[in-house]
C-alpha positions in Angstrom: -53.6 37.9 2.9 -54.1 41.7 2.5 -50.8 42.8 4.1 -47.4 42.2 2.6 -45.9 38.9 3.7 -42.3 39.4 5.0 -40.0 36.5 4.3 -36.5 35.6 5.5 -34.7 33.5 2.8 -31.9 31.2 4.0 -29.7 29.3 1.5 -25.9 29.3 1.1 -26.1 29.6 -2.7 -26.8 33.1 -4.1 -28.2 31.7 -7.3 -30.8 29.6 -5.4 -31.9 32.6 -3.4 -32.3 34.6 -6.7 -34.4 31.8 -8.1 -36.7 31.8 -5.1 -37.1 35.5 -5.2 -38.3 35.1 -8.7 -40.8 32.4 -7.7 -42.0 34.5 -4.8 -42.4 37.6 -6.9 -45.4 35.9 -8.6 -47.4 36.6 -5.5 -47.6 40.3 -5.4 -47.8 40.9 -1.7 -44.6 39.0 -0.8 -41.4 40.7 0.1 -38.0 39.1 0.9 -36.9 41.4 3.6 -33.7 39.6 4.5 -31.4 36.8 3.2 -28.9 34.6 5.0 -26.3 32.1 3.8 -25.7 30.4 7.1 -27.8 29.3 10.1 -26.1 31.6 12.5 -26.9 34.6 10.4 -30.4 33.4 9.9 -31.0 33.4 13.7 -29.6 36.9 14.0 -31.7 38.3 11.1 -34.8 36.6 12.4 -34.5 38.4 15.7 -33.7 41.7 13.9 -36.2 41.7 11.1 -39.2 39.7 12.6 -40.3 38.0 9.3 -43.7 36.4 8.9 -42.1 33.3 7.4 -38.6 31.8 7.1 -37.8 29.7 4.0 -34.9 27.6 5.1 -32.4 25.2 3.4 -31.0 22.4 5.5 -27.5 21.8 4.1 -25.3 24.8 4.9 -21.9 25.5 6.4 -21.8 26.2 10.1 -24.6 25.0 12.4 -26.8 24.0 9.5 -30.6 24.3 8.9 -31.9 21.8 11.5 -30.1 23.5 14.4 -31.0 27.0 13.0 -34.7 25.9 13.1 -34.4 24.6 16.6 -32.8 27.8 17.9 -35.3 30.1 16.1 -38.2 28.2 17.5 -36.6 28.3 21.0 -36.6 32.1 20.7 -40.0 32.3 19.2 -42.5 29.4 19.6 -44.7 31.0 17.0 -42.1 31.1 14.3 -43.3 29.9 10.9 -40.6 28.0 9.0 -40.8 26.3 5.6 -38.0 23.9 4.7 -36.9 23.6 1.1 -34.2 21.0 0.6 -32.6 18.7 -1.9 -33.2 15.8 0.5 -36.4 13.8 -0.1 -35.7 11.1 2.5 -38.2 10.7 5.3 -35.6 11.0 8.0 -34.9 14.6 7.0 -38.6 15.5 6.8 -39.2 14.1 10.2 -36.2 15.8 11.8 -37.1 19.1 10.3 -40.7 18.9 11.5 -39.6 17.7 14.9 -37.2 20.7 15.2 -40.2 23.0 14.7 -40.7 23.6 11.0 -44.3 23.8 9.8 -43.6 22.7 6.2 -41.2 20.8 4.0 -40.8 20.8 0.2 -38.0 19.6 -2.0 -36.2 21.9 -4.4 -37.1 20.0 -7.5 -40.8 20.5 -6.7 -40.5 24.1 -5.4 -41.7 25.9 -8.5 -45.1 24.1 -8.2 -45.4 23.9 -4.4 -43.7 26.9 -2.9 -46.7 29.3 -3.0 -49.3 26.7 -2.0 -47.0 25.7 0.9 -46.6 29.3 2.0 -50.3 29.9 1.9 -51.0 26.7 3.9 -48.5 27.6 6.6 -49.7 31.1 6.9 -53.2 29.8 7.4 -51.9 27.6 10.3 -52.3 24.3 8.5 -48.7 23.3 7.8 -47.6 21.7 4.6 -45.6 18.6 3.6 -44.9 17.7 0.0 -47.1 14.8 -1.0 -45.4 11.4 -0.8 -42.5 12.5 1.5 -44.0 11.0 4.7 -45.0 7.4 4.9 -47.9 6.2 7.2 -46.8 6.3 10.9 -47.5 2.6 11.3 -45.3 1.5 8.4 -42.5 -0.6 9.9 -38.9 0.3 9.6 -36.4 -2.2 8.2 -33.8 -1.0 10.6 -35.8 0.1 13.6 -33.0 -0.2 16.1 -30.6 2.0 14.1 -33.4 4.4 13.2 -34.3 4.9 16.9 -30.6 5.6 17.7 -30.2 8.1 14.9 -33.5 9.8 15.7 -32.0 10.5 19.1 -28.9 12.2 17.6 -28.5 15.9 18.1 -28.6 18.1 14.9 -24.8 18.3 15.0 -24.4 14.6 15.4 -26.8 13.9 12.6 -25.0 16.3 10.2 -21.6 14.7 11.0 -23.0 11.2 10.7 -24.4 12.0 7.3 -21.1 13.6 6.1 -19.1 10.7 7.4 -21.4 8.3 5.6 -20.9 10.2 2.4 -17.2 9.5 2.6 -15.9 12.9 3.7 -12.8 12.9 5.8 -12.5 14.5 9.2 -10.6 17.4 7.7 -13.2 18.1 5.0 -16.0 17.9 7.5 -14.1 20.3 9.7 -13.9 22.8 6.8 -17.5 22.3 5.8 -18.9 22.8 9.3 -16.3 25.4 10.4 -15.2 23.2 13.4 -11.9 22.0 14.6 -10.5 18.6 13.4 -10.4 17.4 17.0 -14.0 18.3 17.6 -15.1 16.4 14.5 -13.0 13.4 15.4 -14.6 13.3 18.9 -18.1 13.5 17.4 -17.1 10.7 14.9 -16.0 8.5 17.8 -19.1 9.2 19.8 -21.4 8.4 16.8 -19.6 5.1 16.1 -19.9 4.2 19.8 -23.6 4.9 19.8 -24.2 2.8 16.7 -21.8 0.2 17.9 -19.7 0.2 14.7 -16.0 0.5 14.0 -15.6 2.0 10.6 -17.1 4.7 8.4 -18.0 2.0 5.9 -20.4 0.5 8.4 -21.8 4.0 9.0 -22.4 4.4 5.2 -24.1 1.0 5.1 -26.5 2.0 7.9 -27.2 5.3 6.1 -27.9 3.6 2.8 -30.2 1.1 4.4 -32.2 3.9 6.1 -32.3 5.9 2.9 -30.5 8.8 4.6 -28.1 9.2 1.7 -29.4 10.4 -1.7 -29.5 7.5 -4.1 
């Protein structure tokens, strides 16, 4: 592209943002015009700065990356969003793409794939890191649970994942900047939907579906 490509970079770790600025600097006509460390701020900056592309992490305090993607796309159906995440599991890739992202790469592969992914998305082709998505007709080992989890809202999914990781209600409350009672209500609702009684059962489901990092 002949014109400067304007990018909004979203990650809650300053050192990660600095590393990605270095990677992006290799392509001379790229400029990071704004940075955000939370999804809420990313939405605000998107509306203010009108970037050509958003490079978005998923795991952040507040509303998180998935909900931020959904809200940005709701405001601008033509928004171009590339997810870069530590999560390699298919469920994250699928949810990010369903939310409206055009691409998905993992952080460990980012040095090699960031620029090709950006080029592909800007050409309207989209980009998913090779090997992340299985064939659509491949059967799921836990199809019933998978279908229920796929129907979770972004907030429900985040809380489900954190509960499955063993975090307490109070720790999730701090991480997501929500009240303890709100988190507890979500936890009850999630268990009811999955028809389980304990967080141990939630963790078992998450492990079986490869939602937790191994």
